[in-house]
DRENKOLFI-238286 format. One line per field, with one value per residue (C-alpha): residue in one letter; x, y, z; residue number from 1. Coordinates in Angstrom, 3 decimals. Layout:
BEGIN
res	c(A,...)
c1	c(X,...)
c2	c(Y,...)
c3	c(Z,...)
n	c(NUM,...)
***
This chain:
BEGIN
res	c(M,S,Q,D,R,R,P,S,F,T,R,H,H,S,Q,D,M,R,T,T,A,T,T,G,G,V,E,H,A,V,R,V,D,L,D,G,L,V,S,Q,V,P,K,G,P,D,R,D,A,F,S,K,E,M,D,D,F,Y,R,L,F,T,R,Y,L,H,E,K,K,H,S,K,P,L,D,W,E,K,V,R,G,P,K,P,E,D,V,I,A,Y,E,D,L,K,A,T,H,L,K,G,V,T,P,L,L,N,K,L,A,V,L,K,L,N,G,G,L,G,T,T,M,G,C,V,G,P,K,S,A,I,E,V,R,D,G,Q,T,F,L,D,L,T,V,Q,Q,I,E,Y,L,N,Q,I,S,D,A,N,V,P,L,I,L,M,N,S,F,N,T,D,E,D,T,K,K,I,V,Q,K,Y,S,G,H,N,V,N,I,C,T,F,N,Q,S,R,Y,P,R,F,K,T,D,S,N,L,P,L,A,H,S,P,V,N,R,P,G,F,W,Y,P,P,G,H,G,D,L,Y,E,S,F,A,N,S,G,L,L,D,E,L,I,K,N,G,K,E,W,V,F,I,S,N,V,D,N,L,G,A,T,V,D,P,A,I,L,Q,H,M,A,D,T,G,A,E,F,V,M,E,V,T,D,K,T,K,A,D,I,K,G,G,T,I,I,D,Y,D,G,Q,V,R,L,L,E,I,A,Q,V,P,K,A,H,V,D,D,F,K,R,V,K,K,F,K,I,F,N,T,N,N,L,W,I,S,L,K,A,I,K,R,L,V,E,S,Q,K,F,D,L,D,L,I,V,N,H,K,T,T,D,D,G,T,A,V,I,Q,L,E,T,A,V,G,A,A,I,K,H,F,S,G,S,H,G,V,N,V,P,R,S,R,F,L,P,V,K,S,T,S,D,L,F,L,V,T,S,D,L,Y,L,L,E,N,G,Q,L,L,M,N,P,K,R,T,F,K,T,V,P,V,V,K,L,G,D,H,F,K,K,V,N,D,Y,L,A,R,F,K,T,P,P,Q,I,L,E,L,D,H,L,T,V,T,G,D,V,C,F,S,S,D,V,T,L,E,G,T,V,I,I,V,A,N,Y,G,A,H,I,D,I,P,R,G,A,I,L,N,D,K,V,V,S,G,D,L,R,L,L,D,H)
c1	c(-110.871,-107.367,-104.576,-102.629,-105.580,-105.626,-104.717,-101.418,-101.583,-99.896,-100.505,-100.006,-101.421,-99.804,-99.143,-102.805,-103.856,-101.591,-102.964,-106.540,-105.928,-104.729,-107.820,-110.355,-110.953,-109.667,-112.875,-112.837,-109.130,-109.576,-112.655,-110.618,-107.851,-110.278,-112.068,-108.680,-107.937,-111.281,-110.920,-107.776,-109.655,-111.187,-114.980,-116.778,-117.485,-113.991,-114.369,-117.860,-116.629,-113.602,-115.731,-118.106,-115.154,-113.735,-117.200,-117.334,-113.902,-114.871,-117.958,-115.794,-113.180,-115.685,-117.161,-113.672,-113.190,-116.589,-116.219,-112.723,-114.197,-117.652,-118.063,-118.173,-116.093,-117.788,-119.650,-118.449,-121.308,-123.742,-121.888,-123.811,-123.538,-125.897,-129.551,-130.670,-132.408,-129.280,-127.244,-128.892,-127.322,-126.467,-127.950,-131.360,-131.415,-133.389,-131.084,-131.090,-129.009,-127.693,-129.985,-132.956,-132.323,-131.634,-134.281,-132.639,-129.120,-130.197,-130.882,-127.415,-124.037,-120.747,-118.357,-114.770,-112.754,-109.611,-107.837,-104.960,-101.356,-99.251,-96.546,-96.833,-95.979,-93.152,-95.055,-95.437,-98.836,-102.380,-102.671,-105.230,-102.423,-100.456,-100.313,-101.951,-102.767,-101.509,-100.079,-103.405,-104.047,-106.838,-108.423,-108.122,-109.930,-112.602,-113.369,-113.544,-116.037,-118.362,-118.031,-118.987,-121.860,-123.259,-122.828,-124.471,-127.388,-127.842,-127.769,-125.918,-124.109,-121.634,-118.302,-117.444,-113.999,-113.584,-110.027,-107.945,-105.667,-102.891,-104.390,-106.607,-104.152,-102.664,-106.055,-107.530,-104.651,-105.098,-108.860,-108.388,-107.350,-110.836,-112.593,-113.633,-115.047,-118.714,-118.319,-119.220,-116.450,-116.594,-114.481,-114.685,-112.301,-112.766,-112.017,-108.663,-108.544,-105.742,-103.816,-103.587,-101.032,-101.532,-100.441,-102.384,-105.249,-104.428,-103.636,-99.951,-98.581,-96.856,-97.483,-98.135,-100.970,-98.795,-96.385,-96.323,-97.891,-100.142,-103.289,-104.687,-107.667,-109.974,-110.790,-113.484,-116.217,-115.849,-117.536,-121.023,-120.221,-117.743,-120.096,-122.850,-120.515,-119.280,-122.747,-122.549,-125.027,-127.743,-126.873,-127.252,-130.599,-131.792,-130.835,-132.950,-130.271,-131.451,-128.557,-124.793,-122.551,-119.380,-116.180,-112.412,-110.707,-108.202,-110.928,-111.021,-113.974,-116.317,-118.401,-122.038,-124.182,-127.719,-129.067,-128.051,-129.355,-132.711,-132.682,-132.239,-135.229,-137.429,-136.743,-136.457,-133.374,-131.368,-128.052,-126.698,-123.188,-121.540,-119.862,-118.110,-116.916,-113.891,-110.697,-107.549,-106.258,-109.160,-109.033,-108.725,-111.652,-114.687,-117.832,-121.585,-122.870,-126.016,-125.426,-128.355,-130.734,-129.134,-127.158,-123.639,-120.210,-117.552,-113.948,-110.945,-109.930,-113.140,-112.594,-111.320,-107.799,-108.925,-111.275,-109.160,-108.442,-112.199,-112.731,-110.119,-111.568,-113.183,-115.692,-117.296,-117.286,-117.711,-118.025,-116.260,-117.012,-115.751,-116.440,-118.729,-121.759,-125.094,-126.729,-129.764,-128.723,-131.762,-131.034,-127.473,-128.823,-131.363,-128.815,-126.129,-128.603,-129.741,-126.168,-126.768,-124.660,-122.170,-119.894,-117.713,-114.465,-111.131,-108.365,-105.186,-101.936,-99.110,-95.674,-94.538,-91.111,-89.849,-91.029,-94.202,-96.938,-100.184,-103.704,-105.848,-109.534,-110.971,-114.207,-115.135,-117.822,-119.333,-119.931,-122.933,-124.892,-126.543,-128.041,-129.933,-133.359,-133.489,-129.716,-128.392,-125.625,-125.548,-123.087,-121.518,-119.072,-115.406,-114.937,-116.408,-113.491,-110.188,-108.249,-104.617,-103.094,-99.668,-97.451,-98.750,-102.182,-100.596,-99.036,-102.513,-104.286,-101.482,-101.372,-103.210,-105.594,-107.740,-108.931,-109.552,-112.821,-114.143,-112.121,-113.319,-111.199,-112.874,-111.607,-109.994,-112.407,-109.388,-108.710,-109.957,-110.790,-112.487,-110.685,-107.784,-104.278,-102.635,-99.572,-96.981,-94.089,-91.291,-89.678,-87.526,-90.774,-92.485,-91.956,-93.476,-90.194,-88.409,-91.301,-91.249,-87.474,-87.789,-90.309,-89.267,-92.886,-95.780,-95.646,-98.448,-100.444,-103.688,-102.956,-101.336,-102.691,-100.059,-96.885,-94.382,-91.232,-88.680,-85.193,-83.320,-85.229,-85.671,-87.999,-87.209,-89.872,-92.448,-92.278,-95.151,-96.115,-98.463,-99.739,-97.793,-94.494,-92.141,-88.928,-86.556,-83.231,-81.189,-79.539,-76.785,-77.910,-79.586,-81.959,-82.735,-85.750,-84.801,-86.868,-89.496,-89.179,-92.156,-92.412,-95.075,-95.352,-91.726,-89.702,-86.601,-84.042,-80.375,-78.268,-78.754,-79.979,-82.511,-81.784,-84.177,-86.781)
c2	c(-10.304,-11.635,-9.134,-10.168,-9.269,-5.631,-3.340,-1.560,2.180,4.155,7.821,8.814,12.280,13.502,16.991,17.400,16.187,18.636,21.488,20.389,20.074,23.661,24.941,23.283,20.068,17.687,15.679,15.135,14.256,11.640,10.211,9.797,8.023,5.655,4.853,4.121,1.638,-0.078,-0.300,-2.396,-5.213,-7.813,-7.581,-9.774,-10.045,-8.867,-5.637,-5.057,-5.508,-3.273,-0.611,-0.544,-0.213,2.734,4.357,4.105,5.705,8.474,9.289,9.474,11.586,14.137,14.411,15.203,17.977,19.479,19.300,20.738,23.878,24.146,22.111,23.805,22.507,20.789,23.310,22.440,24.354,21.830,18.823,17.287,14.097,11.336,11.521,8.830,6.849,6.956,4.750,2.113,-0.004,-3.618,-4.540,-3.358,-5.959,-9.145,-11.854,-14.917,-17.919,-19.026,-22.056,-19.742,-17.716,-20.471,-19.165,-15.737,-17.170,-18.848,-15.345,-14.047,-13.868,-12.956,-10.718,-10.072,-7.138,-8.938,-6.412,-5.476,-6.619,-7.240,-4.802,-2.520,-5.525,-6.631,-9.487,-10.420,-11.317,-10.970,-9.826,-12.567,-15.125,-13.869,-16.396,-14.845,-17.645,-21.218,-21.313,-20.279,-17.310,-14.735,-16.704,-20.017,-18.562,-16.931,-20.235,-21.968,-19.365,-19.826,-23.600,-23.700,-21.288,-23.535,-26.684,-25.431,-23.707,-26.145,-23.111,-22.363,-19.053,-18.433,-16.666,-14.009,-12.464,-9.084,-9.219,-6.561,-7.143,-7.289,-10.235,-12.081,-14.583,-15.666,-15.820,-18.093,-20.519,-20.423,-21.079,-24.339,-26.006,-25.390,-27.452,-30.134,-27.689,-26.918,-23.442,-22.161,-19.677,-17.297,-14.297,-11.179,-8.338,-4.735,-2.231,-1.135,2.589,4.619,7.122,10.579,13.359,16.071,18.866,17.974,15.811,13.324,9.614,8.722,9.020,6.251,3.695,0.039,-1.312,-3.796,-1.111,-1.011,2.132,2.896,1.134,1.173,-0.359,2.587,1.845,-0.430,2.052,0.571,-2.572,-1.577,-1.082,-3.955,-6.307,-5.475,-5.591,-9.068,-10.571,-11.976,-9.465,-10.570,-14.220,-13.911,-12.131,-14.787,-17.474,-15.881,-13.968,-10.695,-9.354,-9.229,-8.875,-6.998,-6.661,-6.395,-9.762,-8.763,-8.058,-11.303,-10.107,-9.686,-12.856,-13.329,-12.071,-13.519,-10.593,-8.030,-10.234,-10.543,-6.761,-6.251,-8.456,-6.893,-3.247,-3.459,-1.245,-1.317,-0.466,-1.065,0.005,-1.531,1.130,0.814,3.107,5.182,5.057,7.126,4.456,5.113,8.882,8.749,6.418,7.615,8.355,8.674,12.237,14.195,16.700,18.895,16.275,13.422,10.522,10.483,8.997,11.591,10.626,12.529,13.401,15.440,17.473,21.051,21.367,23.833,21.211,18.050,18.208,18.434,15.361,13.395,14.172,11.124,13.193,14.810,11.906,8.840,6.113,5.036,2.860,-0.748,-1.260,-4.176,-3.473,-5.210,-4.189,-5.116,-6.677,-5.368,-1.868,-2.090,-3.110,-0.263,2.402,1.191,1.122,4.667,5.941,8.446,6.486,9.279,8.472,11.148,11.389,10.689,12.397,10.447,12.087,9.705,9.816,7.203,5.581,8.085,11.028,11.893,13.421,11.545,11.351,8.330,8.791,6.523,6.040,4.316,1.639,3.089,6.484,4.952,5.119,8.346,6.692,3.791,3.813,3.361,3.562,3.587,2.320,-0.356,0.237,-3.207,-4.610,-3.977,-7.734,-7.336,-5.121,-7.018,-5.758,-6.595,-3.517,-3.777,-6.109,-4.410,-5.797,-9.142,-9.201,-9.040,-11.673,-14.234,-13.836,-15.587,-12.613,-14.562,-18.123,-19.565,-21.431,-22.407,-19.688,-17.000,-15.190,-14.878,-12.813,-15.076,-15.240,-15.191,-11.540,-9.310,-6.322,-6.786,-3.875,-4.505,-3.364,-0.509,-1.926,0.153,-1.717,0.327,0.204,-2.824,-4.835,-3.305,-6.183,-9.572,-11.474,-9.058,-9.256,-13.058,-13.108,-10.954,-13.141,-16.701,-17.291,-14.826,-13.202,-13.775,-10.539,-11.311,-8.541,-6.093,-2.543,-0.810,-1.881,0.316,-1.196,0.750,-0.071,-3.358,-5.553,-9.347,-11.474,-15.026,-17.629,-17.593,-13.818,-12.249,-8.597,-6.922,-3.387,-0.743,-1.869,0.421,-0.952,1.413,0.315,3.408,3.908,1.342,-0.544,-3.942,-5.386,-9.065,-10.026,-13.462,-16.615,-16.548,-12.822,-11.103,-7.376,-5.664,-1.864,-1.650,0.839,-0.730,1.301,1.350,-1.601,-4.649,-8.161,-8.812,-11.620,-14.578,-14.330)
c3	c(19.078,19.417,19.805,16.702,14.456,15.434,12.542,12.441,13.080,10.305,9.612,5.967,6.462,9.668,8.330,7.355,10.796,12.589,10.490,11.093,14.815,15.050,13.209,15.440,13.523,16.194,16.332,12.579,12.586,15.280,13.552,10.349,12.268,13.990,10.733,9.176,11.902,11.484,7.698,8.062,9.785,7.420,7.170,9.649,13.385,14.329,12.388,13.782,17.357,16.825,15.129,18.096,20.464,18.531,18.446,22.236,22.496,20.107,22.153,25.299,23.504,22.176,25.671,26.944,24.373,25.146,28.920,28.719,27.164,28.673,31.848,35.205,38.125,41.017,43.163,46.650,48.219,46.737,48.150,51.029,52.969,51.824,52.822,55.323,52.588,50.411,52.769,54.927,57.662,56.926,60.311,59.053,56.270,56.665,58.034,55.793,54.762,51.406,51.381,51.844,48.687,46.136,43.673,43.816,43.488,40.265,38.947,39.965,38.224,39.912,37.988,39.046,37.703,36.529,34.349,36.640,36.667,39.751,38.657,41.710,43.867,41.588,39.947,36.291,34.849,36.176,39.770,40.321,39.882,42.917,45.756,48.805,51.221,51.695,48.166,46.646,44.372,44.302,41.473,43.336,46.345,44.178,42.448,45.838,47.050,44.056,44.117,47.801,47.141,44.419,46.493,49.687,47.915,45.020,42.727,39.498,39.922,37.060,37.531,34.962,34.640,32.971,31.683,29.970,26.995,29.593,31.486,29.000,27.520,30.852,32.556,29.887,30.437,34.208,34.226,32.347,35.617,37.047,34.355,36.863,39.394,40.013,38.536,35.095,34.228,31.280,30.360,28.256,27.555,28.482,25.751,24.388,23.784,22.175,24.237,22.670,22.869,25.437,23.118,19.955,21.263,18.488,18.920,19.034,15.495,13.497,16.238,15.470,17.548,19.385,20.529,24.357,25.686,22.730,23.994,27.507,29.363,30.181,33.811,35.218,34.265,30.783,32.135,31.020,27.330,27.032,28.890,26.403,23.386,24.360,24.028,27.560,28.946,26.492,27.068,30.840,30.526,28.061,30.598,33.318,35.202,36.741,38.815,38.743,41.792,40.811,42.831,42.465,42.160,44.870,47.460,49.427,51.514,48.538,48.764,47.766,50.644,50.805,52.846,50.215,47.411,49.198,49.688,45.934,45.242,47.930,47.063,43.281,43.433,40.210,41.874,45.383,46.394,49.431,51.526,54.859,57.622,56.713,58.764,58.434,56.045,53.647,53.271,49.469,48.873,46.919,48.918,48.363,48.470,47.785,44.976,43.995,45.357,43.395,44.851,43.405,43.927,44.696,43.954,45.266,41.672,41.338,44.501,44.058,45.458,48.106,49.577,49.401,53.134,53.800,51.656,53.586,57.002,58.526,60.504,57.444,54.998,57.162,54.549,51.368,48.360,48.564,44.830,45.708,43.497,42.954,39.677,37.592,34.281,32.417,33.700,32.375,28.965,28.953,29.846,27.447,24.563,25.397,24.836,27.633,30.077,30.702,33.636,35.203,33.240,34.877,32.893,33.570,32.487,31.578,29.992,27.470,27.544,24.987,27.101,25.191,27.355,26.749,28.148,28.785,29.519,32.188,34.104,37.377,37.553,40.741,39.140,37.397,40.662,39.497,36.410,37.994,39.598,43.368,43.739,47.280,49.511,52.189,55.023,55.396,57.983,57.316,56.815,53.328,52.302,52.354,49.323,48.682,47.047,48.660,50.646,53.802,52.891,52.021,55.498,57.040,54.929,55.338,59.124,61.958,61.991,59.530,59.098,55.638,55.061,51.614,49.935,52.361,54.935,58.327,61.244,63.856,66.826,69.161,68.285,71.083,68.895,65.516,63.916,61.547,62.603,60.736,58.950,57.118,55.529,53.947,50.525,51.394,51.525,48.484,46.044,46.840,46.470,48.809,51.242,51.312,51.805,54.944,56.784,57.643,58.688,59.086,62.568,65.058,65.249,67.097,69.613,67.184,66.839,64.720,62.907,61.088,59.595,57.573,56.400,56.140,58.606,58.615,60.757,61.818,62.616,65.420,66.025,67.992,67.550,70.039,70.655,68.765,67.244,65.337,63.814,62.033,60.561,59.814,56.438,56.006,59.111,59.495,62.092,62.600,64.685,66.059,66.332,69.038,69.767,71.405,70.725,72.818,72.471,71.351,69.354,67.814,65.897,64.963,63.824,66.027,66.623,69.369,71.804,71.964,74.710)
n	c(1,2,3,4,5,6,7,8,9,10,11,12,13,14,15,16,17,18,19,20,21,22,23,24,25,26,27,28,29,30,31,32,33,34,35,36,37,38,39,40,41,42,43,44,45,46,47,48,49,50,51,52,53,54,55,56,57,58,59,60,61,62,63,64,65,66,67,68,69,70,71,72,73,74,75,76,77,78,79,80,81,82,83,84,85,86,87,88,89,90,91,92,93,94,95,96,97,98,99,100,101,102,103,104,105,106,107,108,109,110,111,112,113,114,115,116,117,118,119,120,121,122,123,124,125,126,127,128,129,130,131,132,133,134,135,136,137,138,139,140,141,142,143,144,145,146,147,148,149,150,151,152,153,154,155,156,157,158,159,160,161,162,163,164,165,166,167,168,169,170,171,172,173,174,175,176,177,178,179,180,181,182,183,184,185,186,187,188,189,190,191,192,193,194,195,196,197,198,199,200,201,202,203,204,205,206,207,208,209,210,211,212,213,214,215,216,217,218,219,220,221,222,223,224,225,226,227,228,229,230,231,232,233,234,235,236,237,238,239,240,241,242,243,244,245,246,247,248,249,250,251,252,253,254,255,256,257,258,259,260,261,262,263,264,265,266,267,268,269,270,271,272,273,274,275,276,277,278,279,280,281,282,283,284,285,286,287,288,289,290,291,292,293,294,295,296,297,298,299,300,301,302,303,304,305,306,307,308,309,310,311,312,313,314,315,316,317,318,319,320,321,322,323,324,325,326,327,328,329,330,331,332,333,334,335,336,337,338,339,340,341,342,343,344,345,346,347,348,349,350,351,352,353,354,355,356,357,358,359,360,361,362,363,364,365,366,367,368,369,370,371,372,373,374,375,376,377,378,379,380,381,382,383,384,385,386,387,388,389,390,391,392,393,394,395,396,397,398,399,400,401,402,403,404,405,406,407,408,409,410,411,412,413,414,415,416,417,418,419,420,421,422,423,424,425,426,427,428,429,430,431,432,433,434,435,436,437,438,439,440,441,442,443,444,445,446,447,448,449,450,451,452,453,454,455,456,457,458,459,460,461,462,463,464,465,466,467,468,469,470,471,472,473,474,475,476,477,478,479,480,481,482,483,484,485,486,487,488,489,490,491,492,493,494,495,496,497,498,499,500,501)
***
C-alpha cells in the first residue's frame, strides 16, 4: 500500500481515552484507535492489508502489556551453552559445488533485509545504495552474486528485498537498472507500526500518519508476518520453492553456500542459523543457548544487568549469530497461520523531536529459532560475516585485504593470517564523506593487526600499515600521513607531518 493512502490519525475523543487508560482499559482504547485508522481507508485490498497489519501490531501490543505485568525475567541459572547437537561445525558438512546442487537451488529464494537507512554513516537513503567497493553499492554486489549463481548453476534463484517505508520508494527506483540482468527481483514492505507514549501506553495523539516519528519499522522479526501478508510467501511455495536464505543486505559475506543448502535438504531441519566464533569485537552479538532444554537465541537486551559481563566474555559464550538464516518456507506459513509465533519482545525506548518519551516494540528474526523443528546452528568461517556497520568496517572491505570476484569479497591469499584486523576510527571519520576526504587512496593493510586513529588525521596515497598502528592527533592538532609512508608497529601522536620514507 502506498504511503500517501494511509489514513490521517486524528483523535476526537482524547479525553475519553486518557480516562479509560487510567482505569485499565488501555487495550480497548488502542483497539478503538486502530479500528478508527482502518475505517478511514477505502474498502478494498488496501484496507484489508492495513487491517491485517494493525491486527498484528495489536497482538504484539497486548503481549507487551501482559508481559509487563506477569512475565518473569530470564532465569540466569537456567542459561546453558548450546548442546553439541545444537551447533555443528561447518567442516562436518558435505563438501559440494554450486553445479552439484542445481535441483536444490531451484527450490531456493534469497531474501535480503533492506529496511535500514545509512544515517549512522551520514548518508541519505537506503543503506544498500552506499558505494562500498569500486564504485559499486551493496545492492550492485548482491545482484552480481545472484546473477553469477544463476549462470554457473543454470538455476533460477530469485532475489527478494524486504524494504521498510523508509527505503521502499528509493529501492524500487534503483532496481529498475537491473532489468536486463539474469535475476528475478521482487520486493515487499515490512510493517509500519505506531509508536506509543511511555506514560499512557496510547499511540501518539493528534498525529497525521505522514508525520516523521509517528510510524516505525518493527525490527526484522516482523519478516514472517509481513512476508506472509505480502502474498509472496504463498507465491514462492506455489512455484515450488522450499527454502529461503535470509541475511542483512550489508553483510557482503552472506552468499549462497551449497554445503549448507545440501545440509538443509539432508537433515530436514526447518531452521538453520549461521553462527561464527566470537572475538572481542563481537561481545554484544546474540548467541545460541540451551534454556530449559530448548534451543534459543539470547540477545544482550535480555540479559539481567548483573550478568551482562558474563554474557560478553568470549570464553563462556564462544559464538554469535551472523543473522544468516536458512528457513523452510512451508514452516514459516504454518507458524504464521497458527498465530502462536511469539518472538521475544524488544522494548525500544525513544524520544521524539518534541521531547515526548515513546516506545516502539520490535522483534528479531533469529529469535524464531525456538519455534521451528530441528533448529540448530552451523559454525561457519568468519568470511561469511562481513557487515559494514561503520566506516571502520568500510575501511576493511575497500582495502587490499579482500579481492572482489562476481560480487563476492574473498580474503586476499597474500595475507599471512586469515583473521581480520581490529580497526577503530574516531569521530572525525564517522561520516562517509568525512572518511573519504581523509584517505587519498585506501592504505595497504595486508600485514595489519590493529589500527586506532583518533583526531584530525589525513592519509595520503600509497600508505602501508603493518602490525599495530596507533595515531592520535591531540585536540586542536593535525597529523598528515604522507605519500608512501610505511608505519610498522608505530605510535604517532601530537601535531606533525611524517617525512616520506
